[in-house]
C-alpha positions in Angstrom: -49.5 36.5 29.3 -48.1 35.0 25.8 -44.9 35.5 25.0 -46.2 37.5 21.9 -48.3 39.7 23.7 -45.0 41.9 24.3 -44.1 42.4 20.6 -44.6 45.3 18.7 -48.3 44.6 16.5 -46.0 44.4 13.4 -43.6 42.3 14.3 -46.4 39.7 16.2 -48.0 39.8 12.6 -44.1 39.0 11.2 -44.0 35.9 13.6 -47.1 34.5 11.9 -46.0 35.0 9.1 -43.7 33.1 9.7 -44.5 30.1 11.8 -47.6 30.1 8.8 -44.4 29.1 6.2 -43.1 26.5 8.0 -46.3 25.0 8.6 -47.6 25.1 4.9 -43.8 23.7 4.8 -43.9 21.2 7.3 -47.3 19.7 5.9 -45.9 19.4 2.1 -43.3 17.5 3.4 -45.0 15.7 5.1 -47.8 14.9 2.3 -45.0 14.3 0.0 -43.4 11.6 2.3 -46.8 9.7 3.3 -48.1 9.7 -0.7 -44.1 8.4 -1.7 -43.8 5.8 0.8 -47.3 4.7 0.5 -46.6 3.9 -3.3 -43.1 2.2 -2.2 -44.4 0.1 -0.3 -47.9 -0.5 -0.5 -50.5 0.5 -3.4 -49.3 1.9 -6.1 -52.7 2.4 -7.8 -53.7 4.7 -5.4 -50.5 6.6 -4.0 -48.1 8.7 -6.2 -44.5 9.3 -6.2 -44.7 12.0 -9.0 -45.3 15.5 -7.8 -45.7 19.5 -8.7 -45.1 21.9 -6.4 -46.0 25.7 -7.6 -45.0 28.5 -6.0 -47.1 31.6 -6.7 -46.7 34.9 -8.7 -44.0 35.9 -6.0 -40.1 35.2 -6.7 -39.3 35.4 -3.2 -42.1 31.9 -2.5 -40.5 30.3 -5.4 -36.5 31.1 -4.1 -37.6 29.9 -0.7 -39.4 27.2 -1.3 -35.8 26.6 -3.6 -33.7 27.2 -0.9 -36.0 24.4 1.4 -36.5 21.5 -1.5 -32.8 21.7 -3.7 -31.0 18.5 -2.8 -33.7 17.6 -1.3 -32.7 19.2 1.5 -35.7 19.4 3.4 -36.5 16.3 3.2 -33.2 15.2 4.9 -33.0 17.8 7.6 -36.9 17.2 9.1 -36.9 13.9 10.5 -39.9 12.6 9.3 -38.5 9.7 7.8 -37.5 6.6 9.5 -34.4 5.6 9.8 -35.1 2.1 8.6 -36.3 3.4 5.4 -33.6 6.3 4.5 -31.8 4.3 2.2 -35.0 3.8 0.3 -35.5 7.7 -0.4 -35.1 8.4 -4.1 -37.1 11.5 -4.2 -35.3 13.9 -7.3 -36.6 17.6 -6.7 -36.1 19.8 -10.5 -36.0 23.3 -10.5 -37.6 25.0 -12.6 -34.5 26.0 -13.8 -32.9 22.4 -14.9 -33.9 20.5 -18.2 -35.7 17.9 -18.2 -34.0 15.3 -19.6 -35.0 11.6 -18.1 -37.3 11.4 -15.3 -37.0 8.7 -12.7 -39.3 6.9 -10.9 -39.8 9.6 -8.1 -39.6 12.9 -9.0 -40.3 16.5 -7.6 -41.0 19.3 -9.5 -40.9 22.4 -8.3 -42.0 26.0 -10.6 -43.7 29.2 -10.2 -47.1 30.6 -11.7 -45.2 32.2 -14.3 -42.8 29.9 -15.8 -46.4 27.8 -16.5 -47.6 30.9 -17.8 -44.8 31.1 -20.3 -45.3 27.7 -21.8 -49.3 28.2 -22.0 -49.0 31.5 -23.8 -46.7 30.3 -26.0 -48.4 27.3 -27.3 -52.0 29.6 -27.2 -49.9 32.0 -30.2 -48.9 28.7 -31.5 -52.7 27.5 -32.2 -53.8 30.9 -33.0 -51.2 31.0 -35.4 -52.0 27.3 -36.9 -55.7 28.0 -37.0 -55.1 31.7 -39.1 -57.3 33.2 -36.1 -54.4 36.3 -35.6 -56.9 38.6 -37.3 -60.3 37.7 -35.3 -61.6 38.4 -32.0 -59.2 36.4 -30.2 -56.6 38.6 -29.0 -52.6 36.7 -30.1 -51.2 37.3 -26.6 -47.6 38.6 -26.8 -44.7 35.9 -25.8 
């Protein structure tokens, strides 16, 4: 008998969701590091050092990712970086709240879908206004 069989069904579901979220972060971190170090040590054309991580619609998802990725915390906590490569690891994490001035060679942008939607809608409104289509069948979306 598995230990989870003693739990209430709701607790089992919460436990599975917890494990799935941990596994997702594990995979995101590992795949980011894989790309980063292959770019740095192997082949700059086939790999990248620039990443965009977009959280879903719920702010709680973004907040969890922010907690883990802020100050590169998740990369320091998980044992994926070889000790002899730790000094070479220089990935800057930029959160959606932070201004983007100059980006380094290696950067991870963390945002959520709402942040991107706002920018797209602003661009869409400016485009409609520039084309003089305010009164056409194209709907002008509020900012």
